[in-house]
N, C-alpha and C positions, 0 to 999 in steps of 0.2 A: 089326355091332354092329344093336340095333334102337331103335326111336322111344323105345319106354320106357325101354331103360340109357341112350339119348340124353336123354331127359326127366331122370333121375335124378341124371346129372353135371350137366347143367346149374342144376338145382334149386337150390344153394348160390351161383352166380354171379346168379340172380335174385333170390333172396329177400331181398336187401336192398334191393330197389326196389319190395317192396309198396306202396311210395303211388303210384309212378310208376304199376303196372299197375291200381290201383284207379281212379285216375282215368281210364288208357285205356280199362278195361271201362266205366266210366257214358257216356262219349263211343260208343261201341261200343253199346252197348245203346239210347240214346238215338238215331244213326244208322239202326239195323234199323228203327226204325219211321218216320222220316222218310223212309225210302226207300220207302215206300208210298205217299206221299199222291199222287205222280203217278197212280198207279193210280185210284184215287180221286177225283182232278180229272179224269180223263179221261173218266171214266165219267159223273161228274156234266154234263160239259161234250157229252158226244153225246147222254146223255137230255135235256137242254137244248134243245137245239137241235132236237132230233126233236120236243119238243113244242111246240118256236117254230113248227115248219112245221106242226105237225099243227094245231094249233090256232091258228094263223095271229094270234100275237101282237102287239104294238103292238114300234115301233121301240125306245121307250124300256125296255120290257123286255130286247129283244135286248144294248143296252148295257151294263145292269145285269147280265146273264149276262157278258157279256165283261170289266167290270171285276171283278167278282168271282175269274173264272178268271184273270186278269192277275195280282190283287194275292196270288192265294194261290201262284200260280208263284212268283211274286216273293219271297213271304216264305218258302217253303217253302228255295228256293237259297239265302236269306242263312243262315237256320239250318243248312243242312246245308254251306253253305262255314264256319262257325261249327266245326261236329263234326270235320269235316273238317281243320280248323286244328290242332284240340286232338288228334284223333288222331296226328297226323301227326310234329307237335312232340313230344309222349310220348313216341310212339313211337321216334322218333328220339333224343330224351334216352337211353332206355333202351337204343338198341341203342350210343350212344357209351360208356356207363358199365359196360356187360357187355363190351365191344371194349377198354376199359382197363385193367378187370380180368381178361380172358383175357391178353392180353398180358403183363402185368406178370407175372401167377403162372408163366407158362411160363417167362418169363427167370431170376425167382426162382429157379425150379426147376431151371433147366440150368446155372447155375451153381454147384450144390451137386454136380454128377456128375462120377465122376473121367473122368479125361483118354483112357479108352480108350472111353469113350462116343462120344467126338468124333473117334477115330480110326478107328473101325467105316467100312466100304466103305458101306453103308445110309445114315450119318450126315453125309456130305461135305457142308459148308459150304452149298453149294447146294440140297441136296436138302433138309436142316434149313431153310432160312429159306424154299423154298416150302409146306412142310408146313406149319410157323407161321402164314406170313402166310394163306394160302388155309383152314387151321385158323380161326384168329381170324376172318376175314373170313366164310367159310361159315358158322361158329356164329352171327354178329351178324345176319347177314342172314335166318338162320334164326326167331331170336327177333324182329326185326322184321317180317320176313313174316306170322307169326301175330297179330303183336298189331294191325297197320296194314293188311294183305292177307288171311289166313287167318278168323280173327275174325270181324270185319264183315263179310266176305262171307257166310259160313255162317251169322251170325246175321239177316244180312239174307233170306238163302233160305228159312230157318226161319220167320220171321215172314211171308213171301210165302206158302210152303207152307201156313201155319196160315189163312190168308187165303183162300187157294184152297178150303180143304177148307168152310170156312164158306160160302163163296158157294156150291159146289157137292159134296160129297164125288165123285160121278166124275169132275170134274177135277182136283181134291185126289190121287187114286189115280194118274191121268196122270203130274200133275205130278211124286208122290212116286217114280212108277216109275222114270225118266228117271238119278234121283240114283244109284240103285246100279248101272246100267249103267255110266255113267259114270263113277263108280268104279272099277270090274272093270276098263276099258279103260285108266285112267290106272294101274293097279296092275301090269299085263300091260306098260303102256309102260316103266315104272321097270325092272319083270325085263328086259325086252330091252334096258335101256339102260345095267343093271350093269356088265358087262365094259368096253362103249367107255368107260364113265366112269372105269373102273379103268385102263384103258392111255392117258387123257388122263393124268389124275394121274402117272404113271409118267412119260412124254414130257413133262411139265411139269417134274417135278423135273429129270429128263435136260439139259433146255435148260437151264433156270435155271443149273445146274451147269456146262455147257457154257461159258454166255453167263463166268461169273466164272472159269473156266480160261484163257479168253482174255483177259479181261483183266490178270491174275496173271501171263501168260505172254508178252504181245504183243511185249515183247523178242527173246523168243528167236524167236517166230514170223516176225518182220520178219529176223532176223539170218539165219536160214535159209530165207528165201522162202517159207516154206509157207502162205501167205495163203488157198492154192487146196485143200489139202487141210482146215485147219479151216470154211474154206465148203462142201467137201461133208462135211464130218460135221454140219454146224448143218444144210444143206439136206437131210440123210436124217431127223436129229429131227423138222424142219418138217413132212417129208411124213409122217413116221408120226403126228404130230399132225392135221394136213389129214386125211387120210386116214381116222381115228376122228372127229373132226368131221362129218366127211360123212357117216359111218355114223350117226351120231347124228340128225342131221337128218334122212336119210331115213325110218328109226324114228318119228322124230315127226311127221315129215308125212303116213306113213300113217293113224297113231292119230286124228290131229288130223281128219283126214277122216270117219273111219269115227265120231267123236265129231259131227261138222257133219251127218252125216246121221241120227245118234239125235238129236242136239236138232232137226233141222226134220221129220222123223217125230211128236215129241210137239206141235210147234207147230202141225201141221198136225191133228191129232186135238183139239187144244184147239180151234182155228177151228171145224172139221166140229162138234163134239158142241156148242159153245155156240151156232153158228148153227140147230141143231136145237133147242135151248131156246129160242130165241127166237121161231122160226116157231111152235112151240107155246105160245107166250105164258108160260111160264114165267120167262122172261128178258126184261129189257129189252133195248134195241139198245146201250146204252151198255156192257152186261156182256161185249161180243166184246173191246171195247178192255183193258177193266178185266180180263179173265182172261190176255189176252194180254202185258200190262203185268206181272202177275204171275207168270206162266211166265218171262217175260224173268228176273225178279227171284230165280225160282230157278235158271236157267240158266246165267247170266251168271258169278255165283260160283263153278260147278261148272266153267264154261268156263274160268275163269280158274286153276282146279286143278291141271291138266296141268302147267299153267308153276310153279306152288308147289312139286308133287309133286317135279319133278323136281329144283328147286333142293333140296327138303329132303332128295333122295336123294344131291346132293351133298355134302350138309352130311354126312349119314354117312360119306361115303366120307372125306373130309377130316379130318371130329373123329375119325375112328378113329386117322388119323396122329397127329392133334393130342393124342391123350389117351394113346395108345403112348407118344409124347415124354415127356407129362406125371406119368405112372405107370409111369415106369423105373425102380422103386425098389431093382431091382440093380444099378442103374447108380449110384445115390446114392453119395457119398466117405463111405468109414468114418473116423469119430473116437473117439479115447479121452478121458479126461478128466483125464489126468494133467498138470499143469500147475509143474515144479519152479520154486524162486526164482532158479535160474540155472543155465545150459546149461554145461557145461567145453567141450560138444563132441567125446567120444571116441565113432567108431562102429566098430561092430562085425560086419563080414556074415559068418554062418556059413552055408558050405555052400547060398549061396543059388544056384537056377534060375530063370531065366524067359522065359518064353516068351510074344509079344505076339498080342493077339486073333486076329489074322488066322492065328495058325499058325507065325512067325517065332521059332525059338528065339534067342534072343540072349545069355543066360547061361548056363553048366555049370559050377555047384557051384564058386562064387568063394566063397573066404575072402582078407578085407581086413581089417587092422587099419588104422585112423585115426586119429591121435594128435592129441590137440586142441593147440589153440594150434602147430602145425605145418603145413608146408606137404607136400601130398601131390599128385603128378602121376601122372595115367593117361595111358600112352600107347598108342599101337598103330595097325594101320592100320584105315582106313574099316570099319564094321562090326564090328568088333571088341567093342563092347559097351562102351566107354567112358560113353558120354550116357546108355545105360540104366542104366549103376549110379547116375550123378545123378536120374535119374527117379527110380529107387528110393528115393534117400534122402530125397528131396524129397517122399515119396509121392505120385507122381502116378501110380504102378502099385502094385501089392500084389506080392510075392512068389509065384513059382508054387510053392518049396518054398524052407525053409530060413527063417532067423532073422537078423532085423538090429537090433541095439540099441546105443542113445543112452544114454552114460552110465551102461550097463548094465541100462537099462529096455528092454524092448520096444519099438519104433517105432511098433508099434500103437496102445500103451497112451496114446502123445502126445496131446493135443489138437492135432488137425490145425494148427486157427487159431495157435495159440503156435508151433506147429514153423514155421511159415512166417512168420510174423511176424521169427524170429531166424534166420534163413538167407536170405541176399541171391546171387542167383541172375543173372550176365550170360552172356548167350548169343554164339554167333556171328552171328546176324542176329537183334537185340531186336526186340519189336514198340513201335512209336510210335503213340501215339493221336492222333487227329483233336484237336487243340489247340495250346495255345502252348507256347512251350517251357517257360515257369515251371511251366504245366499237367504238361507230360510230367515234368520233376526232379521235383516235389513229391509224384507216385506215390507216392515214397518214403517220403515222411511227409504225409500230407495237412495236418498241422496246426503242420508247422513254420515258424517266420515267414518272410522275406523272405530278410531277412541269411543265416541258415542255406541257403539255394537258391544266394543269389550264392556262398556259401564251398563248396557241394558243386560248382560249376559252375568254380571257379576249380582246385579240384583235380583235376578232369578235363579241365585244361587247355583248357575251351571255353569263358569267361569273357570272354575279349578278343574272339572272334569275334563273339561275342554282340553285346556292344556294338559293333561296327561294323555293325548292322544296322539298318535305317532302323527298325523297332519293339523293336529288342533284347527283351527275356523274352516279349514278346506276339508274337513270330514266330511264324506256323506251323509248328511243327516238321514236317510232314512236309514242307514246301518246303526241308528242308536237305538235305545228301548225306549219301551212305551211313556216311563216316568221321564224322560230324558227328553223325549220331543216334546211332553206336557211343558217342558220348562222352557225349552227354544219358543213354543206358541204366547208363553208368559213374556218372553224376553220381548220378542216380537212387539206386545201390548206397551211396556214399557218404551221402547225406542220410539212407537207412533204417538205417545202419550198425548191420550186425546182428555178432553173434557167430561165425557162420559162413557162409563164404562156398564158391559153387559158381563156378567160371570157364571157360566152358565155349567155347574160341577165341574171346578176348575182344577180342584184335585181329587178326583174320584180315581184316577191308574197311578196315583203315588202311594209310594209307601209313607210309615209315618214320621220317618226324620225328614222327606223330602217334603212332606204334607206342613209340616210347623214350617220348615224354613221359607215354601213357597205364600205362608197364612201372611208370616210378619212380613214378606217383601210385598201380596195382596195389600195389605194393613197400611203398610208406607203410599201405597199407589194411591189407596181410596182417599186419602188427604185431599179438602176441597174437590171435589167429584162430585158428581152425580153418580151412584152407582148401584144397579140391580144385580141381587145374588140369587141365583137356584143354587141347592145345595141341600144335601141329605145330612151334612154334617153337623150337630151340634155346635162345633166350634166355629162355623162361619157363618151363622145366621144369629145367635144369642145376642150380639152386639149390635144386632142391626137398629137404626133409628126406627124404623116401620117394620112389621111384618105382616102380609097377607098371606093367609091362609085360604088354598084354593080346593074344591070338592067338587070333582065332573062338572068343569066349565064354568062353575062359577066361583063367589068372592064367599066364604063362610064367614072369617072373622079377620079382623084388620086392630092393630094397636101395636105398642111393645111388647118387648118376650113378657114381662113380667101380667102387663093387660090381658092379653091374649091368652095365658097360658090360665088366670083365673077363670077365665068363660068358661071352661072344661069340654071343650068343643074339639071338632077334626085336632088343631093346633095342638091341643094337650095329648090327644091322643098319641098323635105322631111322635112327640115328644117324647113321652113316657115309653115308647117303644123303643123310641131311638135308646134312650137312657139302660134299660133293659138290654138291650143289644150288644151296648158295650160291658154288660155285667158289671155294674158300678161296684158292687159289694165286692167281689174278689177283687176288685183291683185296689180298695181303700183297704183290704185286709193287706194286700200285698206291700203298700206304700206303709204302713204303719208297722210291719215288722224292718 
């Protein structure tokens, strides 16, 4: 990405704040002239002292000179402070507003992307977070640098350069020659650093993702006593980052030294030529101080430019990743416009195959009919493709081939928002948000009155436990046990009250008593709804109207429990294994006693 391309992309975010930019530019123009006052004061001071000594003026005249100089310096500094306050305040205000807009824009955008975007190896949570955070930070610092640092610095340098030409054209040419040389050195420095900055970006993303992985896996790490392995992984990432940073520092040091030499050569020429003109009587002695200070006003902004230029190239690198996320239109979730008055809930999956973005083939020529207001169970070993079917029916993914119909209408024709509003999903491990129990249950229906929240909790058999907690429904949901959190998720489903329900191992993390309670609740909510259930629990699947047995992405058998069991295939093997795992013989002996 070039600076011009970046300018075009940032323009829509800056345009709404034109009034802030106008005020900032006013302070910048004013500051560029005020910044030259010191040179004039020093010239006047040196010439005044020279005249005082030469003509042996009275002490009173000397005090008047000092009074004028002191007053001028103080007045100038007061005006300068006022200008700086204005520049920094409005520059910072602009940065804050643009930062808010950039952050909110990308959040709004990624919420529209399909699930495959987030499951890509390049878009793991830690990497995405780093790209977004660094992208927003770099872009807003770029805007802030431009209006607080770059623009004022170069405005000051331009005015100082014009005054140097006004003083003497030879002096002006020397000051002018320093600028392109300095700029050339800064450009070469940025080119040399580009590769190292790319590596730093990559290592930072990997480090961020590694930290998140450690935090999410801390129990597993400690249970296997693998702290040393994780330490080594992070140490390697940190070493890579450190070496890249050292490489950048070496290059910067060399280029900064060369820039210092250029500046000192320019300053030496200014002193020598000004001295020559003073000796020839073409300039007063104060001109030497005047020209030196003007040259410093030209060189100082350019001296800062290499730092700002480096940050600008950082902004290019991170903004490229930021805008790649923002402009990933191919990842945008597609939605139809069809919204029926009522859903019956009949799904027809015809010749559907599906391959995940990472290349894993999950489904192969699947044909399933899910009748409305019936319970359909999907059974199979792990990796058979059961959850993938649910993901397709909820339009988290699109089939690679084949077609899915809902009530005779292609699923892709439905309005996605409407479709998901009418589907309830309970997973093996449901996400609990950082908030109260009430807020988490109310997620199923944000406008539901509190009485309905309580009723949903009662149906999920969690109300009594909530009322025993000190803060009751205001208790932080993340403080609950895994089983309690699962029942909060099921209460969320009761509150949503959809006509279609997908249950993916809904009782897997619950104890036996809680499982029985939740089964009763789920049995109640199943009435007059289309239900698809995935479970390894016999009690959950045995009373289903239709059972589909899956094996390696294909349908192996289909029928009621009795019909499919008599086939003696995959389902009967799974069922017999589940029965043996329960140790039915021992259980029956215990019950008889």
